[in-house]
N, C-alpha and C positions, 0 to 999 in steps of 0.2 A: 204625716200623710193626710190626716184630717184637715190640717191647715191648708195643704195644697188643694184639696177639693174645695175648701171654703173660698179661696181666692179665685180659683178657676171658674167659679160660677158667674163671676162678673166679667164684663168685657174689659180688655186692658185699658181702655180710655172711656171715660164718660164724656162723649162728644158734646152733648148739650151743655154740660157744666163747663167744659173747657172753653167752648165758644162764648159762654156767658162771662167766664173769668177774664177773657181777653177782649171782651166787648166786640167780637167779630173782627178784630184787627189781624188780618192775615200776615202782615209784616211782623207783628209781634209774635205770632205763632211760629213763623219761620225762624225768628231769632231764638226763641225758647227751645225749639226742637234742635236747632243747630248747636246751641250751647250744651244741651243734654247729650246729644250724640258725641260731641267732642270730649265731654268731661266724664261720662259714666265709666269708661274703661279704667281710668285712673282711680276713681272712687271705689269701684268694685275690687280693683287690685289692692287698695289699702284695706278694704274690709277682709278680703281673703287672707292677706298677710296677718292681720290682727287675729283672725280665727286660728291660723296656723300657730301663732305664738301663744294663743290662749290668753290674750290681753283683753280683758273684759272692758276696760275703759276705752280702748281704741276701737273695739267692736261697736260699742255704744256711740262713739263719736262718728265713726265712718257711716254707720247705719243712719244716724240722725241727718247727716249731710245728704245721703241718698234720698231719704224720706222727704226732705225739703225740696229737692229738685223734681221728684216725681209728683209731688203735690201740685206743683205749677202746671203739670200736664194732666191733671184730673185723672191720674192713673191709680185707682183705688187698690187693685191687687198688689201692685208694686209698693204702694204706700203701706199697706197692711203687713207685707212681708218685711219691709225695712223696719217698721215699727216693732214687730216681734223681735227682730235682732237687737234693736236699740234697747228694748226692755230686758232682754237676756243679758246684755252687757251691763246695763245699769244695776241689775240685781246681783251681778257677779256669778250667776249660775249659767255656765255655757253648755250645759247638758243639751245635746241635740243641735248645737250651733252649726255643725257642718251641714246637716239636712236643711236647716233654716236658711243657710246661705245658698244652698243649691236651689231652694224654692225661689229665693229672690232672683237668682240668675235666670231661672226659667221665666219668671214674670217679666224681667227686663227684656228678654228675647221676644216674648209676646208683645210687649209694649213697642219695641222697635218695629216689628212687623205691622202693628196697627198704625203707627205713625206714618209709615211709608204708604199705607193704603189710604189713610185719612187725609193726608196732605199732599196729594200728587201735584197740585199746582205749585208746590214749593220748588219744584225742579229736581231732577235726579242728582245733581252734584251735592246738594245739601243733605240728601238722605241716603247716601251710599254707605256710610259707616255702619 
């Protein structure tokens, strides 16, 4: 719960940082967002499957993949939630992993909403997912 409050204090996207990362390239932003929206359901599914199996190595690997993709979106709360899961998996201690996974899922939902708001010029078809 404390971790949920910690990440929720940040906006889902650091817009200034994101624009700086992509050097204002709207086409690149469109591509990154489209790739994320197309890929995140599979990655979250892999993570949830690993959590269900209690497979710490798979939890770490899936969380690491998610962490990398949200880093490209300057999504600090998602990044931190994924990093926490990665660390849990790496340590082999999955105590509280279900709650940590739920936190990540909530942060991904916040991120999706923020992306839709932040990038309206991207067109509705690329942001429907």
